[in-house]
PAZAPA-4460 file (N, C-alpha, C; in steps of 0.05 Angstrom, whole numbers, plus 32768, in hexadecimal, padded with zeros to 4 digits):
% residues 319
    n_x    n_y    n_z   ca_x   ca_y   ca_z    c_x    c_y    c_z   seq   type   mol
   80FF   7EB0   77FD   8117   7EC0   77F8   810F   7EDD   77F3     1      M     A
   811D   7EF0   77FF   8117   7F0C   77FA   811D   7F13   77DD     2      P     A
   810E   7F25   77D2   8112   7F2E   77B6   812C   7F3D   77B4     3      S     A
   8135   7F42   779C   814E   7F51   7798   814B   7F6D   77A3     4      K     A
   8133   7F79   77A1   812F   7F94   77AC   8132   7F94   77CA     5      A     A
   8126   7F80   77D8   8128   7F7F   77F5   8144   7F7A   77FE     6      L     A
   8153   7F69   77EF   816F   7F65   77F5   817F   7F7E   77F3     7      Q     A
   8179   7F8E   77DE   8187   7FA8   77DB   8181   7FBB   77F2     8      T     A
   8167   7FBC   77F9   815F   7FCE   780F   816D   7FC7   7829     9      I     A
   816D   7FAD   782F   8179   7FA3   7848   8197   7FA9   7848    10      T     A
   81A4   7FA6   7831   81C1   7FAC   782F   81C6   7FC9   7834    11      K     A
   81B5   7FDB   7829   81B9   7FF8   782D   81B5   7FFF   784A    12      V     A
   819F   7FF5   7856   8199   7FFC   7872   81AF   7FF2   7885    13      L     A
   81BC   7FDC   787E   81D1   7FD1   788F   81ED   7FDD   7889    14      N     A
   81EF   7FED   7875   8209   7FF8   786D   8213   800C   7881    15      A     A
   822D   800F   7884   8238   8024   7895   822D   803F   788E    16      P     A
   822A   8050   78A2   821D   806A   789E   822B   807B   7889    17      E     A
   8246   8079   7887   8254   808A   7873   8251   8080   7857    18      D     A
   8246   8068   7853   8241   805D   7838   8224   805C   7831    19      Q     A
   8213   805F   7844   81F6   805B   7840   81EA   806F   782C    20      R     A
   81F1   8088   782F   81E5   809C   781D   81EC   8098   7800    21      Q     A
   8205   8090   77FB   820D   808A   77DF   81FD   8073   77D4    22      N     A
   81F9   805E   77E4   81EA   8047   77DB   81CD   804F   77D6    23      L     A
   81C2   8060   77E7   81A7   806A   77E3   81A4   8079   77C8    24      M     A
   81B7   808B   77C3   81B6   809A   77AA   81B7   8088   7791    25      D     A
   81C7   8073   7793   81CA   8061   777C   81B2   804F   7777    26      R     A
   81A3   8049   778C   818D   8036   7789   8172   8043   778A    27      T     A
   8170   805D   778F   8156   806A   7794   8143   8067   777C    28      D     A
   814C   806E   7764   813A   806E   774D   8131   8051   7746    29      A     A
   8143   803E   7748   813D   8023   7741   8128   8017   7755    30      Q     A
   812B   801C   776E   8118   8012   7782   80FD   8020   7780    31      L     A
   80FE   803A   777B   80E5   8049   7778   80D5   803E   7760    32      A     A
   80E3   8037   774B   80D5   802C   7733   80CA   8010   773A    33      Q     A
   80D9   8000   7748   80D0   7FE5   774E   80B6   7FE5   7760    34      W     A
   80B6   7FF6   7774   809F   7FF7   7786   8088   8007   777A    35      Y     A
   808A   8010   7761   8074   801D   7753   8066   8008   7741    36      S     A
   8072   7FF0   773E   8066   7FDB   772D   8053   7FCA   773E    37      T     A
   8041   7FBC   7731   802F   7FAA   7740   803E   7F96   7751    38      P     A
   8053   7F8A   7746   8063   7F77   7756   806F   7F84   776E    39      S     A
   8079   7F9C   776B   8086   7FAA   7781   8071   7FB1   7797    40      G     A
   8059   7FB9   778E   8045   7FC0   77A2   803D   7FA7   77B2    41      R     A
   803D   7F90   77A6   8037   7F77   77B4   804B   7F71   77CA    42      L     A
   8063   7F7D   77C7   8079   7F78   77D9   807B   7F8C   77EF    43      E     A
   8068   7F9F   77F0   806A   7FB5   7803   806A   7FAB   7820    44      L     A
   805B   7F96   7826   8059   7F8C   7841   8074   7F81   784B    45      E     A
   8082   7F74   7839   809D   7F6A   783F   80B0   7F81   7843    46      E     A
   80AD   7F96   7833   80BD   7FAE   7836   80B7   7FBB   7851    47      L     A
   809E   7FBC   7859   8096   7FC8   7873   80A2   7FB8   7889    48      A     A
   80A3   7F9D   7887   80AE   7F8C   789C   80CB   7F92   78A0    49      Y     A
   80DA   7F95   788A   80F7   7F9C   788C   80FB   7FB8   7898    50      V     A
   80EC   7FCB   788E   80F0   7FE7   7897   80E8   7FEA   78B4    51      L     A
   80D1   7FDF   78BB   80C7   7FE2   78D7   80DA   7FD4   78EA    52      M     A
   80E6   7FBE   78E1   80F9   7FB0   78F2   8111   7FC2   78F9    53      G     A
   811B   7FD1   78E5   8130   7FE4   78EB   8126   7FFB   78FC    54      F     A
   810E   8004   78F8   8103   801A   7908   8100   8012   7925    55      A     A
   80F6   7FFA   792A   80F4   7FF0   7946   810F   7FED   7953    56      W     A
   8123   7FE4   7944   813E   7FE1   794E   8149   7FFD   7956    57      A     A
   8144   8011   7944   814D   802C   794A   8140   8036   7964    58      D     A
   8126   8031   7967   8117   803A   797F   8122   802D   7999    59      A     A
   8128   8013   7998   8131   8005   79B0   814D   800E   79B8    60      M     A
   815D   8017   79A5   8178   8021   79AD   8176   803A   79BD    61      K     A
   8160   804A   79B9   815D   8063   79C7   8149   8062   79DE    62      Q     A
   813E   804B   79E3   812A   8048   79F8   8137   804C   7A13    63      D     A
   812E   8060   7A23   813A   8065   7A3D   812B   8057   7A54    64      I     A
   8114   804B   7A4F   8105   803E   7A64   8116   8029   7A73    65      V     A
   8127   8019   7A65   8138   8006   7A73   814C   8013   7A86    66      P     A
   8151   802D   7A83   8162   803B   7A96   8153   8040   7AB0    67      L     A
   8139   803E   7AB0   8128   8046   7AC6   811C   802E   7AD5    68      I     A
   8111   801B   7AC6   8105   8003   7AD2   8110   7FEA   7AC4    69      I     A
   8109   7FD3   7ACE   8112   7FBA   7AC2   8107   7FB8   7AA5    70      E     A
   8117   7FAA   7A94   810E   7FA5   7A79   8118   7F89   7A71    71      S     A
   8107   7F7A   7A63   810F   7F5F   7A5A   8100   7F57   7A42    72      K     A
   810A   7F43   7A33   80FC   7F38   7A1C   80F9   7F1A   7A21    73      T     A
   80E0   7F10   7A1C   80DB   7EF4   7A1E   80D0   7EEA   7A03    74      V     A
   80CC   7ED0   7A00   80C1   7EC5   79E8   80A5   7ECF   79E2    75      G     A
   809E   7ECF   79C9   8084   7EDA   79C0   806E   7ECA   79CD    76      L     A
   8072   7EB0   79D2   805D   7E9F   79DD   8060   7E9B   79FB    77      D     A
   8072   7EA9   7A08   8077   7EA6   7A24   8065   7EB9   7A35    78      E     A
   8061   7EB1   7A4E   8054   7EC3   7A62   806A   7ECC   7A75    79      I     A
   806B   7EE6   7A7A   807F   7EF1   7A8C   8072   7EF7   7AA7    80      D     A
   807F   7EEF   7ABC   8076   7EF3   7AD7   8089   7F04   7AE6    81      Y     A
   807F   7F17   7AF6   808F   7F25   7B0A   808E   7F15   7B24    82      M     A
   80A5   7F0D   7B2D   80A7   7EFD   7B46   80BA   7F0B   7B59    83      E     A
   80B2   7F0F   7B72   80C4   7F1B   7B85   80B9   7F15   7BA1    84      E     A
   80C6   7F22   7BB5   80BF   7F1E   7BD1   80C2   7F01   7BDA    85      D     A
   80D7   7EF3   7BCE   80DD   7ED8   7BD8   80E6   7EDA   7BF5    86      L     A
   80DA   7ECA   7C06   80E2   7ECA   7C22   80DA   7EAF   7C2E    87      R     A
   80E3   7EAA   7C46   80DD   7E91   7C53   80F5   7E7F   7C57    88      G     A
   8108   7E80   7C45   8121   7E70   7C49   8130   7E7C   7C61    89      L     A
   813D   7E6A   7C70   814C   7E73   7C88   8168   7E68   7C87    90      Q     A
   817A   7E78   7C90   8196   7E70   7C94   819E   7E78   7CB0    91      A     A
   81A9   7E65   7CBF   81AF   7E6C   7CDB   81C3   7E57   7CE6    92      Y     A
   81CF   7E5E   7CFD   81E1   7E4C   7D0C   81D0   7E3C   7D20    93      W     A
   81D8   7E23   7D24   81CB   7E13   7D39   81DE   7DFE   7D44    94      Q     A
   81D7   7DF3   7D5A   81E8   7DDE   7D66   81E8   7DC5   7D55    95      G     A
   81FE   7DB6   7D56   8201   7D9D   7D47   81EB   7D89   7D4E    96      T     A
   81DE   7D7F   7D39   81CA   7D6B   7D3E   81AE   7D76   7D42    97      G     A
   81AC   7D91   7D43   8192   7D9D   7D47   817F   7D9A   7D2F    98      G     A
   8165   7D9D   7D34   8152   7D9A   7D1F   8153   7DB3   7D0D    99      E     A
   8154   7DAE   7CF3   8155   7DC4   7CE0   8139   7DCD   7CD9   100      I     A
   8133   7DE6   7CDD   8118   7DF0   7CD9   8116   7DFA   7CBC   101      V     A
   8103   7DEF   7CAD   80FF   7DF7   7C91   80ED   7E0F   7C8F   102      A     A
   80F3   7E20   7C7C   80E2   7E37   7C76   80D1   7E32   7C5E   103      G     A
   80BC   7E41   7C5B   80AB   7E3F   7C44   80AF   7E57   7C32   104      I     A
   80B5   7E52   7C18   80B9   7E68   7C06   809E   7E75   7BFF   105      I     A
   809C   7E8F   7C03   8084   7E9D   7BFB   808D   7EB2   7BE6   106      R     A
   807D   7EB6   7BD2   8084   7ECB   7BBF   806C   7ED9   7BB4   107      N     A
   8071   7EEF   7BA7   805C   7EFF   7B9A   8060   7EFB   7B7C   108      Q     A
   804B   7EF3   7B6E   804D   7EEE   7B51   8037   7EFD   7B43   109      R     A
   803F   7F0B   7B2F   802C   7F1B   7B1F   8032   7F17   7B02   110      E     A
   801D   7F12   7AF3   8020   7F0F   7AD6   8023   7F2A   7AC8   111      R     A
   8037   7F2C   7AB7   803B   7F45   7AA9   8026   7F48   7A93   112      M     A
   801D   7F61   7A8F   8008   7F65   7A7B   8014   7F62   7A5F   113      P     A
   8002   7F5F   7A4C   800B   7F5C   7A30   7FF9   7F6E   7A1E   114      R     A
   8005   7F81   7A10   7FF7   7F93   79FE   8007   7F95   79E5   115      E     A
   8000   7FA8   79D4   800F   7FAD   79BB   8019   7FCA   79BB   116      E     A
   8032   7FCE   79B3   803C   7FE8   79AC   8038   7FEA   798E   117      M     A
   8027   7FFD   7985   8020   7FFD   7968   8024   8019   795C   118      A     A
   802A   8019   7942   802D   8032   7934   8021   802F   7918   119      I     A
   8015   8044   790D   800A   8044   78F2   8011   805E   78E4   120      A     A
   801A   805C   78CB   8022   8073   78BC   8016   8071   78A0   121      I     A
   800A   8086   7896   7FFF   8086   787A   8014   8091   7866   122      D     A
   8016   8083   784F   8027   808C   7839   8018   808B   781F   123      L     A
   801D   809E   780E   8012   809D   77F3   8026   808F   77E0   124      H     A
   801B   8081   77CD   802D   8073   77BA   8041   8085   77AD   125      D     A
   8039   809E   77A7   804B   80B0   7799   8064   80B8   77AA   126      D     A
   8061   80B6   77C5   8078   80BC   77D6   808E   80A9   77D2   127      Q     A
   8088   8090   77CD   809C   807B   77C8   80A6   807D   77AB   128      I     A
   8094   8083   7799   809C   8085   777C   80AF   809C   7777   129      R     A
   80AC   80B2   7785   80BB   80CA   777F   80D4   80CD   7790   130      T     A
   80D5   80C1   77A8   80EC   80C3   77B9   80ED   80AA   77CB   131      S     A
   80F7   8094   77C1   80F5   807B   77CF   8104   807D   77EA   132      F     A
   811E   8082   77E9   812E   8082   7802   8127   809A   7814   133      W     A
   8120   80B1   7808   8118   80C7   7819   80FF   80C1   7829   134      G     A
   80EB   80B4   781C   80D2   80AC   7829   80D7   8097   783F   135      T     A
   80E7   8083   7838   80EC   806D   784B   80FD   8076   7863   136      L     A
   810F   8088   785D   8120   8092   7873   810F   80A3   7886   137      S     A
   80FD   80B3   787B   80EC   80C3   788C   80D9   80B1   789C   138      D     A
   80CF   809C   788F   80BC   808A   789D   80CB   807B   78B4   139      L     A
   80E3   8072   78AE   80F3   8064   78C3   80F9   8076   78DA   140      R     A
   8101   808F   78D5   8108   80A1   78EA   80EF   80A9   78FA   141      S     A
   80D9   80AF   78EC   80C1   80B7   78FA   80B6   80A0   790B   142      H     A
   80B6   8088   78FF   80AC   8071   790E   80BD   806B   7927   143      A     A
   80D7   806D   7924   80E9   8067   793A   80E4   807B   7951   144      A     A
   80E1   8095   794A   80DC   80AA   795E   80C2   80A4   796D   145      D     A
   80AD   809D   795F   8094   8097   796C   8095   807E   797D   146      K     A
   80A1   8069   7973   80A4   8050   7982   80B4   8054   799B   147      M     A
   80C9   8064   7999   80DB   8068   79B0   80CB   8075   79C8   148      R     A
   80B7   8085   79C1   80A8   8092   79D6   8092   8081   79E3   149      L     A
   808A   806B   79D6   8074   805B   79E0   8079   804F   79FC   150      L     A
   8091   8043   7A01   8095   8039   7A1D   8095   804F   7A32   151      P     A
   80A0   8066   7A2B   80A1   807D   7A3E   8084   8087   7A43   152      M     A
   8074   8088   7A2E   8058   8091   7A31   8049   807F   7A45   153      E     A
   804E   8065   7A42   8040   8052   7A54   8049   8056   7A70   154      K     A
   8064   805A   7A74   806E   805E   7A8F   8063   8077   7A9C   155      L     A
   8060   808C   7A8C   8055   80A5   7A96   8038   80A1   7A9F   156      I     A
   8028   8093   7A90   800C   808D   7A97   800A   807E   7AB1   157      Q     A
   801B   8069   7AB4   801B   8058   7ACB   8023   8068   7AE5   158      L     A
   8038   8078   7AE2   8041   8088   7AFA   802B   809B   7B02   159      V     A
   801E   80A8   7AEF   8009   80BC   7AF6   7FF2   80AF   7B05   160      A     A
   7FEB   8096   7AFE   7FD5   8088   7B0B   7FDE   807D   7B27   161      R     A
   7FF8   8075   7B28   8001   8067   7B40   8007   807A   7B58   162      A     A
   800D   8093   7B52   8016   80A5   7B67   8007   80BF   7B69   163      L     A
   7FEE   80BF   7B73   7FE0   80D8   7B77   7FED   80E8   7B8E   164      P     A
   7FE9   8101   7B8E   7FF5   8113   7BA3   7FEE   8108   7BBF   165      A     A
   8001   810A   7BD1   7FFD   8101   7BEC   8002   80E4   7BF2   166      G     A
   800D   80D6   7BDE   8013   80B9   7BE2   802A   80B6   7BF6   167      T     A
   8027   80A4   7C09   803C   809D   7C1C   803D   807F   7C1F   168      T     A
   8053   8076   7C2B   8056   805A   7C32   8063   8058   7C4E   169      I     A
   8055   804C   7C60   8060   8049   7C7C   8069   8064   7C87   170      D     A
   805A   8079   7C80   8060   8094   7C8A   8075   80A3   7C79   171      G     A
   8082   8095   7C67   8096   80A3   7C56   8088   80B0   7C3E   172      D     A
   808F   80C9   7C37   8082   80D6   7C20   808C   80CB   7C06   173      P     A
   807A   80C8   7BF3   8082   80C0   7BD8   807C   80D5   7BC4   174      L     A
   806D   80EA   7BCC   8066   8100   7BB9   806A   811A   7BC8   175      T     A
   806E   812F   7BB8   8070   814A   7BC3   8066   815E   7BAD   176      A     A
   8058   8172   7BB6   8050   8188   7BA4   805F   81A1   7BAE   177      V     A
   8070   81AC   7B9D   8083   81C2   7BA5   807F   81D9   7B92   178      V     A
   807C   81F2   7B9D   807A   8209   7B8B   8092   820C   7B79   179      P     A
   808E   8212   7B60   80A3   8215   7B4D   80B8   8229   7B56   180      L     A
   80D1   8222   7B55   80E7   8234   7B5C   80EF   8232   7B79   181      G     A
   80E1   8221   7B89   80E8   821F   7BA6   80F1   8204   7BAD   182      T     A
   80F6   81F2   7B9A   80FE   81D7   7BA0   8117   81D6   7BB0   183      L     A
   8117   81C7   7BC7   812E   81C4   7BD8   8134   81A7   7BDD   184      A     A
   814C   81A1   7BE6   8152   8185   7BEB   8141   8179   7C01   185      D     A
   8136   818A   7C12   8124   817F   7C27   810A   8175   7C1B   186      S     A
   8103   817E   7C02   80EB   8173   7BF4   80F2   8159   7BE6   187      D     A
   810B   8157   7BDC   8112   8141   7BCB   811D   8129   7BDB   188      V     A
   812F   812F   7BEE   813E   8119   7BFB   812C   8105   7C0A   189      D     A
   8117   810E   7C18   8106   80F9   7C26   80FA   80E5   7C12   190      P     A
   80F2   80EF   7BFB   80E6   80DD   7BE7   80FB   80CB   7BDB   191      I     A
   8113   80D6   7BD6   8129   80C5   7BCC   8130   80AF   7BE0   192      Q     A
   8132   80B7   7BF9   8138   80A3   7C0E   8123   808D   7C0F   193      R     A
   810A   8095   7C0D   80F4   8081   7C0F   80F6   806D   7BF7   194      A     A
   80FA   8078   7BDF   80FB   8067   7BC7   8113   8055   7BC9   195      V     A
   812A   8060   7BD2   8142   804F   7BD5   813D   8039   7BE9   196      L     A
   812F   803F   7BFF   812A   802C   7C13   8119   8014   7C09   197      R     A
   8104   801B   7BFA   80F1   8006   7BF2   80F9   7FF9   7BD7   198      Y     A
   810A   8006   7BC8   8111   7FFA   7BAE   8127   7FE5   7BB0   199      S     A
   813B   7FEA   7BC2   8151   7FD7   7BC4   815D   7FD1   7BA9   200      K     A
   815E   7FE5   7B98   816A   7FE3   7B7D   8171   8000   7B74   201      A     A
   817C   8002   7B5C   8184   801C   7B52   816C   802F   7B50   202      G     A
   8170   8048   7B56   815A   805C   7B55   8162   8073   7B42   203      V     A
   814F   807C   7B32   8154   8092   7B1F   8140   80A9   7B23   204      S     A
   814B   80C1   7B1F   813A   80D9   7B1D   8133   80DC   7AFF   205      F     A
   811A   80E1   7AF9   8111   80E2   7ADD   8100   80FB   7AD9   206      V     A
   8105   8108   7AC2   80F5   8120   7ABB   8100   812C   7AA2   207      G     A
   80F3   8141   7A99   80FD   8151   7A82   8114   8162   7A8C   208      T     A
   8123   816D   7A79   8139   8180   7A80   812E   8197   7A90   209      Q     A
   8116   81A1   7A88   810A   81B8   7A95   8105   81B2   7AB3   210      H     A
   80FA   819A   7AB8   80F4   8192   7AD4   810D   818C   7AE4   211      A     A
   8120   817D   7AD8   8138   8175   7AE6   814B   818C   7AEC   212      L     A
   8148   81A2   7ADD   8159   81BA   7AE2   8155   81C4   7AFE   213      F     A
   813E   81BE   7B0A   8138   81C7   7B25   814A   81B9   7B3A   214      N     A
   8156   81A3   7B32   8169   8195   7B44   8185   81A0   7B44   215      L     A
   818A   81B2   7B31   81A6   81BB   7B2D   81B2   81C9   7B45   216      A     A
   81A1   81D7   7B54   81AB   81E7   7B6B   81AB   81D8   7B85   217      D     A
   81A1   81BF   7B85   819E   81B1   7B9F   81AB   8196   7B9F   218      I     A
   81BC   818F   7B8B   81CA   8176   7B8D   81CF   8168   7B73   219      G     A
   81C4   8171   7B5C   81C8   8164   7B43   81E5   8169   7B39   220      L     A
   81F3   8154   7B33   820E   8156   7B28   820E   814B   7B0C   221      V     A
   8213   815C   7AF8   8212   8153   7ADC   822A   8142   7AD6   222      Y     A
   8226   812E   7AC4   823C   811E   7ABA   8250   812E   7AA9   223      G     A
   8268   8123   7AA6   827D   8131   7A97   8275   8136   7A7A   224      D     A
   8267   8122   7A6D   8261   8126   7A51   824A   8139   7A4C   225      N     A
   823B   8140   7A61   8224   8152   7A5D   822E   816E   7A58   226      V     A
   8246   8175   7A62   8251   818F   7A5D   8258   8194   7A40   227      S     A
   825C   817E   7A31   8263   8180   7A15   824B   8183   7A03   228      A     A
   8236   8175   7A09   821D   8177   79FA   8205   8171   7A0C   229      E     A
   81EF   817C   7A04   81D6   8179   7A14   81C8   8160   7A09   230      L     A
   81C7   814B   7A1A   81BA   8132   7A11   819C   8136   7A0F   231      F     A
   8190   8129   79FB   8172   8129   79F8   8166   8116   7A0D   232      R     A
   8171   80FF   7A0F   8168   80EB   7A22   817F   80DC   7A2E   233      T     A
   817B   80D0   7A45   818F   80C0   7A51   8199   80CB   7A6C   234      G     A
   81AD   80BE   7A78   81B7   80C6   7A92   81C9   80DE   7A8F   235      I     A
   81C2   80F4   7A9D   81D2   810C   7A9A   81E2   8112   7AB3   236      I     A
   81DE   8104   7AC9   81ED   8109   7AE1   81E2   80F9   7AF9   237      G     A
   81E7   8103   7B11   81DD   80F6   7B29   81D3   810B   7B3D   238      Q     A
   81C0   8102   7B4D   81B7   8112   7B64   81BB   8101   7B7D   239      Y     A
   81CF   8108   7B8C   81D5   80FA   7BA6   81D5   80DC   7BA2   240      K     A
   81E4   80D3   7B8E   81E9   80B6   7B8A   81D5   80A9   7B77   241      G     A
   81C0   80B6   7B6F   81AC   80AA   7B5D   81AF   80B6   7B41   242      S     A
   81AC   80A6   7B2C   81AE   80AF   7B11   8197   80C3   7B0B   243      N     A
   819D   80D6   7AFA   8189   80E9   7AF0   8185   80E5   7AD2   244      V     A
   816D   80DE   7ACA   8167   80D6   7AAF   8155   80EB   7AA3   245      V     A
   815E   80F8   7A8D   814E   810C   7A80   813D   8100   7A6A   246      V     A
   8124   8108   7A68   8112   80FE   7A53   810D   8114   7A3F   247      V     A
   8111   810E   7A26   810A   8122   7A11   80EC   8123   7A0E   248      E     A
   80E1   813A   7A11   80C4   813C   7A10   80BA   813D   79F3   249      N     A
   80A1   8136   79EF   8094   8138   79D5   8076   813C   79DA   250      S     A
   8067   813F   79C5   804B   8144   79C8   803B   812E   79BC   251      T     A
   8022   812A   79C7   8011   8116   79BC   8001   8121   79A4   252      D     A
   7FED   8111   799B   7FDD   8119   7984   7FCF   8134   7988   253      F     A
   7FC9   813A   79A1   7FBA   8153   79A7   7FCC   816A   79AD   254      F     A
   7FE7   8166   79AC   7FFA   817C   79B1   8001   817F   79CE   255      G     A
   7FF9   816D   79E0   8000   816F   79FC   801A   8161   7A02   256      D     A
   8029   816B   7A15   8042   815E   7A1D   803D   8142   7A28   257      D     A
   804E   812F   7A1F   804C   8114   7A29   8057   8112   7A46   258      I     A
   806E   811D   7A4A   807A   811D   7A65   8074   8138   7A72   259      M     A
   8068   8139   7A8A   8063   8152   7A97   807D   8162   7A9C   260      P     A
   807D   817B   7A95   8095   818C   7A98   8099   8195   7AB5   261      E     A
   8086   818F   7AC6   8088   8198   7AE2   808A   8181   7AF6   262      N     A
   8093   816A   7AEC   8095   8153   7AFE   80B0   8146   7AFE   263      E     A
   80B9   813D   7B15   80D1   812D   7B18   80CA   8113   7B26   264      I     A
   80D2   80FD   7B1A   80CD   80E3   7B26   80E6   80D7   7B32   265      W     A
   80E3   80C7   7B47   80F9   80B8   7B52   80F0   809B   7B51   266      I     A
   80FD   808B   7B40   80F4   8071   7B38   8108   805B   7B3F   267      V     A
   8100   8047   7B4E   8111   8030   7B53   8112   801D   7B3B   268      G     A
   8129   8011   7B35   812B   8000   7B1E   8117   7FE8   7B1F   269      Q     A
   8111   7FDF   7B37   80FE   7FC9   7B3A   80E2   7FD3   7B41   270      N     A
   80DC   7FEB   7B38   80C1   7FF6   7B3C   80AE   7FEA   7B27   271      A     A
   80B9   7FE0   7B11   80A8   7FD6   7AFC   80B8   7FC7   7AE7   272      G     A
   80AB   7FBF   7AD2   80B8   7FB0   7ABD   80AB   7FB5   7AA2   273      R     A
   80BC   7FB7   7A8E   80B3   7FB8   7A72   80BB   7F9E   7A65   274      L     A
   80A7   7F8F   7A5B   80AD   7F75   7A4F   80A5   7F75   7A32   275      T     A
   80B8   7F6D   7A21   80B3   7F6A   7A04   80AF   7F4C   79FF   276      Y     A
   809A   7F45   79EF   8094   7F2A   79E9   809E   7F24   79CC   277      Y     A
   80B4   7F16   79CA   80BF   7F10   79B0   80D0   7F27   79A5   278      G     A
   80E0   7F21   7991   80F2   7F35   7985   80E8   7F3F   796A   279      N     A
   80D5   7F31   795E   80CC   7F39   7943   80B3   7F4B   7945   280      Q     A
   80B1   7F5C   7932   809A   7F6E   7931   8085   7F65   791D   281      V     A
   806D   7F6E   7921   8057   7F68   790E   8054   7F80   78FB   282      K     A
   8050   7F7B   78E2   804C   7F91   78CF   8036   7F8A   78BB   283      T     A
   8029   7F9E   78B0   8017   7F9A   789A   8013   7FB4   788B   284      Q     A
   800C   7FB3   7872   8007   7FCA   7862   7FEA   7FC8   7858   285      V     A
   7FDA   7FDC   785E   7FBD   7FDB   7857   7FB8   7FF0   7841   286      L     A
   7FA9   7FE8   782D   7FA2   7FFA   7817   7F8D   800D   7820   287      A     A
   7F90   8027   7819   7F7C   803B   781F   7F74   8048   7805   288      R     A
   7F5F   8058   7805   7F56   8065   77ED   7F6A   807A   77E3   289      S     A
   7F69   8080   77C9   7F7A   8095   77BE   7F97   808D   77BD   290      G     A
   7F9E   8073   77BA   7FB9   8069   77B8   7FCA   806E   77D1   291      F     A
   7FBC   8070   77E7   7FCA   8072   7801   7FCD   8056   780D   292      N     A
   7FE2   8053   781D   7FE7   803A   782B   7FEC   8041   7849   293      K     A
   7FE0   8030   785A   7FE6   8033   7877   7FF9   801D   787F   294      Q     A
   8011   8026   7889   8025   8013   7893   8022   8010   78B1   295      W     A
   801D   7FF8   78BA   8019   7FF3   78D6   802E   7FE0   78E1   296      E     A
   8035   7FE4   78FA   8049   7FD2   7907   8042   7FD1   7924   297      S     A
   8048   7FBA   7931   8042   7FB7   794D   8055   7FA3   7959   298      A     A
   8059   7FA6   7973   8069   7F93   7982   805C   7F8D   799D   299      R     A
   805B   7F74   79A5   804E   7F6D   79BE   8060   7F75   79D6   300      D     A
   8054   7F83   79EA   8063   7F8B   7A01   8050   7F91   7A18   301      A     A
   805A   7F93   7A30   804A   7F99   7A47   805B   7FA7   7A5C   302      G     A
   804E   7FB8   7A6C   805C   7FC7   7A81   804B   7FC7   7A9A   303      M     A
   8058   7FC3   7AB1   804A   7FC4   7ACA   805B   7FD2   7ADF   304      S     A
   804E   7FE3   7AEF   805C   7FF0   7B06   8054   7FE1   7B20   305      L     A
   805C   7FC8   7B22   8054   7FB8   7B39   8061   7FC2   7B53   306      F     A
   8075   7FD3   7B51   8082   7FDC   7B6A   8078   7FF7   7B74   307      G     A
   8064   8002   7B66   805A   801D   7B6E   804F   801D   7B8A   308      A     A
   803E   8009   7B91   8032   8007   7BAB   8046   8000   7BC1   309      E     A
   805E   7FF6   7BB8   8072   7FEE   7BCC   8086   8005   7BD2   310      A     A
   8080   801D   7BC7   8091   8034   7BCE   80A9   8038   7BBC   311      G     A
   80A9   802D   7BA4   80C0   802E   7B93   80C0   8045   7B7F   312      R     A
   80AC   8057   7B81   80AA   806E   7B6F   80A3   8086   7B80   313      I     A
   80B1   809C   7B7A   80AA   80B6   7B86   80A3   80CA   7B70   314      G     A
   8094   80DF   7B78   808B   80F2   7B64   808B   810E   7B70   315      R     A
   8099   8121   7B63   809A   813D   7B6C   808C   814E   7B57   316      I     A
   8078   815D   7B5E   806A   816F   7B4B   8071   818B   7B52   317      V     A
   807B   819A   7B3F   8082   81B6   7B42   806A   81C7   7B3A   318      L     A
   805D   81D3   7B4D   8043   81E1   7B47   8048   81FE   7B40   319      S     A
***
């Protein structure tokens, strides 16, 4: 059974937004005091489990990767396979009494990878003792922001490896290097047509606002709601029938942009898949010197761009 403190925390986090701040103000001192006691410190891992669960849920609500490629969740102990290219079955007309010719089903099967999406944050005991809800709210927000970027970071790494300059398929171009400021539909449309041809599914243009702005003069039509506010992420319009998805950029540990500001991708929905294994997250709190604690959380997931070699991704680099 959860302790009274954990029940209170869960109630506050589940409260309607217009009531949450009042509940936080009323419970802040009491909870700060409880988690300063030896019994409260022993309960920190359960608190981390509750808080990180909310942070992961926040991150998944804002994850835009499912707008670009397939996404699914399977059981924690399951193996996920990508299966496609089913062929061999035949349907045809024939004369009455004729021999029916059977086909052989052939398919392509690939096992999805399995890794961990992990995050670790250090907190000092005094941060919880002096501002319980302020510290936890900051931790939840910070963790959700970082978790939300992890699937996109992986997708960026895979696209960069899968599509070097000069990539073609059956003579159709899949990449282009275009001088900045000179992008024309004659650079974009052949790649879009190729990806549409080989994807046989929805196709999206993907990039930062800075990169996608280059499409504005050659066919990008913004959605009605974009005129009211500038979206950070999500679908902002269409380019000649394909959705245009803007990615909010951020920086890595070294201060480098995660998403290249000079690239536009054209991605088929069946170019790859993001698979989550199970719905629950793993958490632990590790003691560090000087009354510091490291809060860690992870979730099993895997991503594959199995459609890259089949022509389902295009890449435009603005040089």
